[in-house]
C-alpha positions as CSV (number, residue, x, y, z in Angstrom):
1,X,116.4,91.0,100.2
2,X,117.1,94.6,100.0
3,X,114.0,97.2,101.5
4,X,113.9,100.4,99.3
5,X,112.0,102.6,101.5
6,X,110.7,106.4,99.3
7,X,109.6,108.8,102.3
8,X,106.7,110.9,101.6
9,X,103.3,112.0,102.7
10,X,100.1,109.7,101.0
11,X,97.4,111.0,99.2
12,X,97.1,112.9,95.9
13,X,97.2,116.6,98.2
14,X,101.1,115.5,98.8
15,X,101.6,114.0,95.7
16,X,103.7,116.6,94.1
17,X,105.6,118.3,97.2
18,X,108.9,118.3,97.4
19,X,108.6,116.7,100.7
20,X,107.4,113.1,98.3
21,X,110.4,113.3,95.7
22,X,111.6,110.2,98.0
23,X,107.9,108.6,97.1
24,X,108.9,109.4,93.0
25,X,112.2,108.3,93.3
26,X,111.1,104.6,94.4
27,X,107.8,104.3,92.1
28,X,110.5,105.3,89.2
29,X,112.5,102.5,90.1
30,X,109.5,100.0,90.7
31,X,108.5,101.0,87.2
32,X,111.6,100.8,85.6
33,X,112.8,97.3,87.3
34,X,108.9,95.8,86.2
35,X,108.2,95.0,90.0
36,X,104.8,93.5,91.0
37,X,102.0,96.1,91.2
38,X,101.4,97.8,94.6
39,X,99.7,96.7,97.1
40,X,98.7,97.5,100.8
41,X,100.8,95.9,103.0
42,X,103.2,96.9,106.5
43,X,100.7,100.5,106.6
44,X,101.9,101.5,103.5
45,X,102.0,100.7,99.6
46,X,104.9,97.4,98.9
47,X,106.0,96.8,95.4
48,X,108.4,92.9,95.1
49,X,110.9,91.5,92.6
50,X,114.3,91.8,91.5
51,X,116.7,94.1,90.3
52,X,120.2,92.7,89.2
53,X,119.0,89.2,90.9
54,X,118.8,90.7,94.2
55,X,115.2,90.5,95.9
56,X,113.8,93.8,96.9
57,X,110.8,95.1,98.3
58,X,109.7,98.7,97.6
59,X,107.8,100.5,100.4
60,X,105.9,103.6,100.3
61,X,104.8,104.3,104.1
62,X,101.5,105.7,104.4
63,X,101.6,106.4,107.7
64,X,102.3,110.3,107.1
65,X,105.9,111.3,107.0
66,X,106.6,111.8,111.1
67,X,106.0,108.0,111.4
68,X,107.4,106.4,108.4
69,X,109.6,104.1,111.2
70,X,106.7,102.5,111.7
71,X,106.1,101.0,108.3
72,X,109.9,100.4,107.7
73,X,110.2,98.9,111.1
74,X,107.2,96.7,110.3
75,X,108.2,95.7,107.0
76,X,112.0,94.6,107.9
77,X,111.0,92.5,110.7
78,X,108.7,90.5,109.1
79,X,111.3,89.7,106.5
80,X,114.2,89.7,108.8
81,X,116.2,92.4,106.7
82,X,119.0,93.6,108.3
83,X,119.6,97.8,108.9
84,X,122.6,97.6,106.0
85,X,120.2,96.3,103.3
86,X,118.2,99.3,104.2
87,X,117.9,101.9,101.8
88,X,115.9,105.1,102.0
89,X,115.2,107.7,99.7
90,X,114.5,110.9,101.1
91,X,114.3,114.7,100.1
92,X,117.3,116.8,101.4
93,X,117.4,120.4,102.0
94,X,121.0,120.9,102.7
95,X,122.1,119.8,99.0
96,X,121.1,121.9,95.9
97,X,118.5,120.6,93.6
98,X,119.2,118.2,91.6
99,X,122.3,116.5,93.6
100,X,122.3,113.3,94.7
101,X,124.4,111.9,97.6
102,X,124.8,108.3,99.1
103,X,125.8,107.8,102.7
104,X,125.3,105.4,105.9
105,X,124.3,106.0,109.3
106,X,124.9,109.8,110.2
107,X,122.7,112.4,111.8
108,X,118.9,112.9,110.4
109,X,119.5,116.9,110.1
110,X,115.8,117.5,111.5
111,X,114.4,115.5,108.7
112,X,111.3,113.9,110.9
113,X,111.2,110.8,108.5
114,X,114.7,109.6,109.1
115,X,114.6,110.3,113.1
116,X,111.6,108.4,113.0
117,X,112.6,105.7,111.3
118,X,116.1,105.6,113.5
119,X,113.8,105.9,116.6
120,X,111.9,102.6,115.5
121,X,115.2,100.4,113.5
122,X,118.3,102.0,114.6
123,X,121.0,104.6,112.6
124,X,122.9,102.3,110.1
125,X,120.7,102.1,107.4
126,X,121.6,103.8,104.0
127,X,120.1,107.1,102.9
128,X,119.8,108.2,99.3
129,X,119.7,112.1,99.8
130,X,118.0,113.9,97.3
131,X,118.6,117.6,96.7
132,X,115.5,120.0,96.8
133,X,117.4,123.2,98.1
134,X,116.5,125.4,100.7
135,X,114.1,128.4,100.8
136,X,117.1,130.3,102.5
137,X,115.1,130.9,105.9
138,X,114.7,128.4,108.6
139,X,110.9,130.3,108.9
140,X,110.2,128.8,105.3
141,X,111.1,125.1,105.4
142,X,107.6,123.9,106.6
143,X,105.5,125.7,103.7
144,X,108.8,125.1,101.1
145,X,109.1,121.2,101.7
146,X,104.6,120.8,101.8
147,X,104.5,122.7,98.5
148,X,104.4,121.5,94.8
149,X,107.6,121.3,92.5
150,X,107.6,124.2,90.0
151,X,107.1,123.5,86.5
152,X,110.4,124.8,85.9
153,X,111.8,122.3,88.4
154,X,109.9,119.1,86.8
155,X,112.6,118.4,84.2
156,X,115.6,118.1,87.1
157,X,112.8,116.2,89.3
158,X,112.3,113.7,86.8
159,X,115.9,113.3,85.7
160,X,116.6,113.0,89.4
161,X,114.3,110.2,89.6
162,X,115.5,108.2,86.5
163,X,118.9,108.4,87.9
164,X,117.8,106.9,90.7
165,X,115.8,103.9,88.6
166,X,118.6,103.3,86.2
167,X,121.2,102.8,88.7
168,X,119.5,100.9,91.6
169,X,121.5,98.0,90.9
170,X,124.6,99.5,91.9
171,X,122.5,100.2,95.5
172,X,121.3,96.3,95.8
173,X,125.2,95.5,94.6
174,X,126.6,97.1,97.6
175,X,128.2,100.3,95.2
176,X,127.0,103.0,96.9
177,X,129.8,105.3,95.8
178,X,129.8,104.0,92.1
179,X,126.1,104.7,92.3
180,X,126.5,108.5,93.6
181,X,128.9,108.5,90.8
182,X,127.0,107.3,88.0
183,X,124.4,109.6,89.2
184,X,126.3,112.7,89.0
185,X,127.8,111.7,85.7
186,X,124.0,111.4,84.2
187,X,122.9,114.6,86.1
188,X,125.6,116.6,84.3
189,X,125.0,115.0,80.6
190,X,121.4,116.4,81.4
191,X,122.7,119.7,82.5
192,X,121.6,119.4,86.3
193,X,124.9,118.9,88.0
194,X,125.9,122.6,88.8
195,X,122.9,123.8,89.3
196,X,122.8,126.0,92.5
197,X,119.4,127.5,92.4
198,X,115.3,126.4,91.8
199,X,114.1,126.0,88.5
200,X,115.8,126.0,84.8
201,X,118.9,124.1,84.4
202,X,122.6,125.8,84.4
203,X,123.3,127.2,80.5
C-alpha cells in the first residue's frame, strides 16, 4: 500500500490558500482515480482504493500544517507502510509557480509540515514539490502562503493538480523521474512550463 498525503490546513477558511495546494492535488487524485468517499480517520480525512493495481490510502491531515506528522505517522503505523511508500504533496516556495519536482528525502527548507513528518516518521519519504513561487521578501512568506491563490493563478493551479492526478500511476509504480518528466511536458503543453512569475501563463 502507498500513502499519498496532501499537506494543508483544514476548513473552508484555508481551502483556497497557497499553503493548501497539497490538499488540492491529492483531492484531484482521489477524484481522477475514483477512490472511496472521504471519511474521518487517523486525525484526518482518508480515501482508499487502487491506482494502476496498487492499493493506496489518500490522507489529508486535519491536525493543521505544523502537526501533519501526527496523522501521517498514525496511518503509516496502522497499515505498516514503509517510508519509501509514503508520498507527500506540498507547496514549495523555492520553485516557480507551476513547476513540479519529485525527490526522496533531503531538507525541509523551512516547511513546517515536512518538518513534522520527518520528526514523526523519518526523512526518507517521497516529496512531490508543487511550486508556488516566493513573495520576494522573507518577512512576507507567512501572509503569502496563507492567502488564497489569485484569480489569475487558478488556471495553472488547476493544471498542476490535473498533472498530479493524471500521472499518479507513475508514482505508485516507483517511476518518480518519469512522473516529473511527464508532468513537465503536460505543463509545457498548457503554456505554463516556463512561467517565472505569478498570474497568467507566458505568451
